[in-house]
C-alpha positions as a Python dict, from the first residue, in 0.01 Angstrom:
ca = {
    (1, 'X'): (0, 0, 0),
    (2, 'X'): (119, 350, -80),
    (3, 'X'): (-5, 672, 75),
    (4, 'X'): (63, 1013, -78),
    (5, 'X'): (-4, 1340, 100),
    (6, 'X'): (-79, 1605, -162),
    (7, 'X'): (-171, 1972, -163),
    (8, 'X'): (-517, 2098, -259),
    (9, 'X'): (-367, 2216, -590),
    (10, 'X'): (-227, 1868, -666),
    (11, 'X'): (-564, 1716, -580),
    (12, 'X'): (-731, 1934, -845),
    (13, 'X'): (-460, 1858, -1105),
    (14, 'X'): (-461, 1478, -1053),
    (15, 'X'): (-815, 1360, -970),
    (16, 'X'): (-872, 997, -876),
    (17, 'X'): (-1193, 793, -856),
    (18, 'X'): (-1284, 524, -604),
    (19, 'X'): (-1127, 191, -698),
    (20, 'X'): (-1150, 150, -1077),
    (21, 'X'): (-1416, 421, -1118),
    (22, 'X'): (-1339, 717, -1344),
    (23, 'X'): (-1108, 900, -1343),
    (24, 'X'): (-892, 589, -1320),
    (25, 'X'): (-549, 738, -1388),
    (26, 'X'): (-358, 809, -1069),
    (27, 'X'): (-260, 531, -1038),
    (28, 'X'): (-420, 342, -1327),
    (29, 'X'): (-584, 26, -1190),
    (30, 'X'): (-617, -248, -1451),
    (31, 'X'): (-891, -512, -1443),
    (32, 'X'): (-773, -835, -1275),
}
């Protein structure tokens, strides 16, 4: 498991969804 602490600005620049929900890009989670 990896935990990143980011600023509010970084949060806006790199959105992430729950699990494999969109936006699925940070990090990209592939289907098993």
